N, C-alpha and C positions, 0 to 999 in steps of 0.2 A: 722534087727536092726544093725546099724552102731555104734560101740563104739570105742572111741579114748583114748589112754593112751600116756604118754610121760615119758620115763625113761632113766636114766643113768644105767651103769652096777652095781653100788653099790646099787641102789634101785631096781634092777631086782627081787630079792627074795620077796620083799614087794609087788611089782606090780604083781608078779606071784600069790601070795595069793589072791589078789583082783580079778584077772581074774578067778582063780579057783572058788571063790564064785559066781562070775557073771554067769559062765557057769553052775554051779551046780543048781542054783536057777532060771534059765531062759530056762529050757528045753521046755517051751511052745512056745518059739519063733521059727518061721519057719526057720529063717536064722539069724546068728550072724556073722558079719564081724568085727574083731578087727584090728584096725590100730594102730600100735605101732611106735611112733616117736622115732627114734633110736639115742640116745645120747651116742654112743660108747659102745653099749652092746656087750659083748663077744660072741664068737661063741658058747661056751658052754651054756650060758644062752639063746641064741636064740633057740638052739636045745631044751632046756627044754620048752620054750614057745610053739614051734611047736608041741612037744609031747603032751602038755596039750590040745591044740586046737584040735589036731587029736583025742584025747581020747573022746571028745564030739562031734566029726564030725563038727567042726566049722572052720572058716578061720581066719588066722592071717597074716597080711601083714606088713612088716617092711619098714618104710619110713625114709630116711636119714634126719638128723636134718639140718635145714637152718642156715645160718650165719646171725643172727639177728642184731648183731652189725654193720655188713657191710650194711645190708638193711636199718637200721635206720640212719646210718651215725654218731652215737654217741656210746660211751661205756655205755651199759645198766648196771645200778647198781643193782645187784641181792641180795646183803647183805647175809643173812643166807640161802637164797634159791639157787636153781640151775637155770641156764639159761633155762633149759627145761620148767620151769613154764611159760615162755612167749609164747611158741609155740602154745598154744590154741588160741591165738589171731590171728593167721595167717593160720588157717585151710583151708581157701578158696584157698590159694596158695599151701599148703602142700598136701591136699587130692585131689584125682581125681575129675575132673569137674562134673562127673555124680553123685556125692554124694551130695544130697540136704538137708539132715538132719543127725545129729549125736548127740550122748550123749558123752560128755567128762567127764572122771572120773580121779580124782587124784589117784596116786598109793596107798596112804595111806587110802584106803577105803575097807570096806567089804560089799558086797551086800547080804542082808538077804532074800529078796523077789523078785518076778517077777517085772521087770521094764516095763511090757506091758503098763500099764496106763500112765506112764511117757512118754514112746516112742510115744504113740498115742495122746498125749495132743494137743488140739487145741490152738495154740498160738495167734489166732486172729490177731491183728495188731502189736503184739510184735515179736521180732526176736531172743529172747533168754529167757530161763527160769532158775531161780536159787533160792536158799534159802536165806532169809534175814540174814545178818551177825550179827544183834543185836548189833550195835555199837553206840557210842556217835555221835551226829550230827556234832561234830568238824571234824570228818573224812570226812563228806560230804562237809562242807564248804571249807576244804583245797583243794578239787577237783573242787571247783566252782559249787557245786550242791546246789539246795535249800534244806532246812531242811526237806521238806515233800517228797522228792524223795526217791526212793528205794536205798539201798546199800546192795548188795548181795555178798555171798561167791562164789568164783570161783571153788570150789572143785568138784561140780557137775553142769554141764551145759547142757541143751537141746538147741541145736543150729539150727536155720533155716539158713543153709548155702546158700540156694538159694537167700534169702533176703540179707544176708551179701554181696554176690557178687553183686547183683543189686545196693545196696546202697554204695558199695565200702568202707566198714567200715575199712578195713585194712589200707587204706590211712589215715583215721581219727586216727586210733590207732597210726600209725607212727608219725603223726604230734603231737599228744599228748605227746608221748615219747620224741620227739625232743624238744618240748616246755618246758618240765621239765628236760631237759638235762639227760635223762635216769634214773633219781632218783625219784621214785614215791612210796609213802607209800603203803605197801602191794603189791608192784610190779604189776604184771599183773592184779590183782584184782582192783587196783586203776585205771588202764588204762581202763578196761572194764566199770567200773562204771562212770568214768569221761567222757567217750564218749557216751555210750548207755543209762545209767540211766538219763543223762542230757537231752536226747531226749525222755524220757518216752518209751523206747523200750524194757524194761526188765519186765518179768512177774514173780512176786514172787510166789513160790510154797511151799507146805507143808514142814515144817522143818524135817519131817521123811525121806526126800530124801537127807538130808545132815546134819545128827545129829553130831555136832562137840563136841569135848571133854569137852569144858567149860559148855555145857548143862548138862553133867553128874557130873561135879565137883561142881556145885552150884545148889540149888533148885531155883524155879522160882523167888521168891521174891528177893533172894540174887543176882541172875543173873542181874536183873534189877538194883539193887543198884550198882553193879560192873560196868556194861556197860553204864548205864544211857542213853538208847536209847529214843528218842522222840516218835518214832513210833516202836511198837514191836509186836511180836506174842502174842496170847492169852495164858492164863494158860492151857486151854484144849488142844491147839495145842502142847504146851510144854510137857504136860503129855503124849500125844500120841506119840510124837517123842522119848522121853526117854524110854517109856514103850515098844514100839515095832518099833524100827527104821527100815526103809527099806534099808537105806544106812548109815552105821557108818563111819564117817570121823574122823580118829584118829589123829586130829590136836594136836600139842604140847600145853601144858597149864602149867602155873607156879605152879598150885596146885598139880597136879599129877606128873609132872616132866617128867616121861618116857612115852614110848608108848609100845604097846603089843609085839613088836619084841625085846624089851629090857628085860633084867633080872629084876625080882622083880617089875614088873609093876602091878598096881591094878585097872585098868580100869574095870568097871562093865561088859563090853562086851569083855574082854580079851579072854575069852574062845572061842568066835566066830572066832577070828583071828587064834588062835591055832588049832581049828578044821579044818579050811580050809588049813592051813599050813600042817597039818598032812596027807592030801590027795593030796598034790601038789608035783610037782617034786623037790621042795625045802625042803621036809619033814625032811631030815637029816641035814640041815643047823642049827648050834647052834644059840641060842638066842644071840643077840648083848649085850655087856656089857653096863652099864650106863657110857657113856663117856662124859657126860656134864662137863663143866667147874665147878670148885669148887664154884664159885659165884652163879651159877644157882642151884646147889645142895643146897647151903645154903639158897637161897631164898625159895625153896620149903619147906625146913625144918622149916624155920621161919614162913612162912605162915600157916603151919599146927599146930604150937604150940602157935601162937599168939592168943589172944582173938579174936573171930570171928568178932565182931563189929568193932574193931580197924583195923583188917586186911582188911576188906571190905572197910572201909573209905580210907585207904592208897592206896589200889589198884585202887579204883574208881578215886581218885585224879590223880594218875599216868596215868591211861588209858584215862579218859575223858577230862583231862585238860593239864597235863604236857607234855605227849608225843605229842599230836597234836600241842601244843605251840612250842615245840622244833623243830618239823618238819617245821612249818610255818616260824620260824626264820631262819632255815637252807636254806629255799627256797628263802629268801630275801637277802642272802649273794651275 
């Protein structure tokens, strides 16, 4: 099993917890090779990663980060994200040529079960598998996608690298980035969907493999009211994903505000993160303070005290109409 992460030094403790959970719950794998794309990780944290891999008799390989701005010929707009998030689009170049398949995992994940079934999934005529992001169709139309196309989250990807190389999708990704002047909604996720979903090359997989925070912050009916997706998961799949997620993706969400590595977080699966942290080389690292801006803290507080119906109506308007409209107007300037 080939697993890829991309981390900066500041995110290394969080990535370390994810890797610890991966190794702990995948002892059934004959081999695990972890490829860490190195965005200036310190020598101390590299040693911790190596100690962790050695403990489980697995391999970890550090790969220097590429210069994507130079490669694209434009300054890529990363917003609140890190440039590391784009590296997953260029794994054909970054990884050794003999790697034909990999699982890409965001650092802010915890793996609770074996990934054997995901790793062995038959992709058929698709070249990547991911979980539907449950978003308004406005996000699809901004990318030039038909409303009945898939729109998936990039936090967990099963990638057929052999097909990516044969189809030269990196060239298509670069052209998409250049076409949009490096400014794409939801950064690399927008690129992957804008290129591969448009060609019907993405296989949607069960939400349990990428259970995002918003699925825990809202029940099924309220989630659909907030996100207003034209096509969405079933209530049964939702219940399976939040009841027993295989991979928890601790994405940020306005309702809960913080994440499990922050003080005073209330994610229902916070204890899973803390459990794996406690057996990782970062066990003695303190929890991070809640360093969000005052406006974001205020938003979380207001959303939690506002009448639920009013809150859902306002958030739905912002998510499904106003934000996509603002993005489309920005693109026309």
